C-alpha positions, 0 to 999 in steps of 0.5 A: 974115128970115134966121134968127139964127145966131152962134158964137164960134170958141173952142177947142171949135169949132176942135177940131171943125173940125180933127177934121172935116178929118182925118176927111175926109182919112182917109176918102178915103185909106181909100177909095183904099187899099181900092180899091187892095187890090181892084185897082179903082182904074181902075173907074168905081165907084171914081171915083163913090165918091170923088165921092159922098164929096166931096159928102157931106163938102161937105154935112157941113161945112155941116151942122156949121157951121150946126148942122143936125141932118142932121149926125148922120145923116151922122155915122151913115152915115160911122160905118157906112162906116168900120165896114164896112171895119173888119169886112171887113179884119178878118174877110175880107181882113186888112190892117193898114194899112187897119185903121190908117187906119180906126181913125184915121178913127173916132177923129176921127169920135168926137172931132168928134161928142163936141165937137158934142154939147155944149150949145153946139152941139147941146143935148139939148132935149125937142122932142117934149114940148110941155107945159111941165109935163113938160119938164125945163126950169128957169125962170131969169133972165139978168142982163146990163148991168143988164137982166133977161131971162126964160129957161129952162135947157134943158140942163146938161152939161160945165160948159156950158148951153143957155138959151132967151130971147126977148131978144137977147144979143150974142155974148161977153156976160158974164152971170149965170144965176139959177135958182130951184128949191125956194126956193133961188137958184143964181147962176153967171157965164157967157159967151155962146158961141153963139146960134141962132134955130131958128124965128122967133117962138120963143125964141133958144137960147144956148150958155153957158160957166160961169166958175168964178172965184169961190170957191163957184162950183163948188159952186153948179154941182154943186148946180144939176146935182143939182137939174137931174137931180132936176127932170127925174126929178120931171117924168117921174114926174108925167107917168107918174102923169098918164098912169096916172090918165087910163087909170083 
């Protein structure tokens, strides 16, 4: 069975796609002008480099579209490629035009990575921690169309969140996320923007965007964000105390 993957083509994702196209254009231009400055345009190595870059960006576009974690490896390598040109043409053979193109490429790389690092696309999940007692997740409920689903809040940043649930929720659905922590109930309205089933039989990850159209919704979000940070610190401290007691 094909793994579930859905994404709402919203402003954030459009921004990431546009920045990725500009990154590809400026990186290839950078390769051409550096070869021209070295007078190696007619060399075989230049054409091999262009072919490699085209292949890298083809896979890079697919990795971003399908939220494959290879996206971050390629982003890192592209960053090194651009940084190398910045250092060479700053300290060895100065060329203001090459530096200008390099900085433009690095800006679009930064924009792309910043947008894609949100909970909608690449949430910060503690994949290395299998014991739920020490994970920073918060137990939650998702209310949608008179239905209630058990869920876990796994990431909370930038007025966005990632929640995991076994139940299927259509893309674009208006939901209410209800989180209980220390006998306090926090309810926020949100819209499902992305969804992905990483492994069959495991919970589906939903990227949601909160709507702050109610009077106290921003205050509720601030309180929830504070409790989210507090919960993670408490879980980490409990794990450290357990590890210390086991050693003793």
